[in-house]
N, C-alpha and C positions, 0 to 999 in steps of 0.2 A: 081947861079940859078939852075943849074943841081944838086948840092948838096942838096938844099932845096927840090927839087922834089923827089929825091931818099929817103931822110929822111921821107917825107910825105908818100910815097908809103910803106916804111918799117914799119912805125907806123900803117898804115891801115892794112897791112898784119898781123902784130902781134895781132892787135885787132880782126881781123876776125878769126884767128887761135884759140884764147882763147874763142871765143863765142861758146856756145853749143846750140843745138836746145832744146827748152823746150817743153815738152809734156803737152798739155792742153786738158781738156775735160769739158763738161757741163752736169749737171743733173737738173731735175725739182724736187726739194724737195717736192713741194706741191703734185705732181703726185705720188711720192714715198709714202708720208704719206697717201694719199687717197687710196693707194693700201693695206694698213695695216688695217686689221679688228679691231685690238685693238685700233687703232687711231680713226677709225670711231665710235666705241662703246663709246670711251671717249668723242668725240665731241657730240654724241647724248645725253649722260648723262649730259654734260655741258649745252647743249641747253635746255633740260628739266628743269634743275635746275634754269637756268636764267629765263625761262618762268614762273616758279612757283613764283620766287621772284618778277618778274614784276607784276604778278597778286596781290601779297601781297601789293606792293607799290600802285597799282591802287585802292585797297580797302581802304587803308589809305587816299589816295587823295580824294576819294569819301566821306569819313567821314569828312574830313576838309571842303569840299565844302558844306556838309550838315550843319556843325556848322556855317559856314559863312552865308549861306542862312537864317538859323534861326535867327542868330544875326541881319542881315539886316532887317528881317521882324519884329522883336520884339524890335529893338533898341529904337524906339521912346517911348515905354512904360517902358523902364528900367530906374532904378535910375543910377546915375553916378557911384556908386560903382559896381553895377551889370554889367553895360556896360564895365567898366574897367576889371572886372573879366572875362567876356566872351572874350574880346579882348586878354587878357593874355592867356586864354585857347587855343584860335586859334593860337596865336604865338607859344605857347609851342608845340602844335600838329604839326605845320609846322617844327619846329626845330627837333622834333623826326623823322619826315618823312625824312628830309635831312640827319640826322644821319643814319637812316636805309638804305637809298640809298648809302651813302658813305661806310657803313660797308659791304653791299652786293656787290656793283658794283664799288667801289673806286679802286684807284691805287693799294693798298695793301689789298683790300677787300676779302671777302670770295670766290667770283667767281674766282678772280685771283689766290688765294691760291689753290683752287680746280683744276684749269687748270694746275697749276704747278705740283701738285701731280699726276695728271692723264696723262698729255701730255709730260711733260719734260723727263721722262724715255724713252718714245718711240722716241722722237726727238734725245736723246743722242745715242740710239741704231742705229738709221739711220745714224747720223753723224759719229759714230765709224765705221760703215760698209763702208761708203764712204771713210773714211781715210784708212781703211784696203785695200779696192779696189784700191785706188790710189797708195799705196805702192806696192801691188802685181803687178800691171800693169805698174808701172814706170811713173805715171803721176806727173808732177810738180805742176799743178794747176787744180782744178775742180771748176767751177763756177756754182752758182745756177741760172738757167735760169729764174725761177719764182720769185726770190727775187729782192731786190732793189740793186743788185750788179752793175747795170749800163750797163749790156750787152744789146745791141740793136740788134745785129745779132749774131747768132751762127750757124755754119754749122752743119746740122743734123748728119753728120758722127761722130761728136765729142760728141753727146748726149748719155750718158751712163745710162740714167734713167732706161731703161728696164733691163740692166745688174744688177743694184742695187736691183731692185724689185725681180729679179730671185734669187739673192744672199740672200735676206732676207727670201725667202720661204724655 
């Protein structure tokens, strides 16, 4: 029994000797990005572009509503061929609208591509600065307080957001 206890204590001591303290910090990437004027300019440009494209979509939707309203009002007076032609015209306009929305706002649409070209270089600069800061200061981990990293609590003494903002200036 004594041998087992000594063996367990020896194992625990070896494990604790090999453990090192890890340095951890957190930053608020959203706050850092919001402190960058080029990022804010890019966001403004993207917002304006999206608003313009939304207005274009609304104009097309109004045209389709007008086509449909006219069709409903005149439907009883139309021949079968004319009715079919008007229905096809409405369906085709709806398809074009959906294609326009997909092209502008879809997963790989124009807005996504524009966001990548404007914002991605800024994000990369911020992440490179964070990595450089971590290496200079000897941090093992830096968590994003604002992201979906799962941090529920972070002691403010470890928040290095303002240091990164100062370093970017």
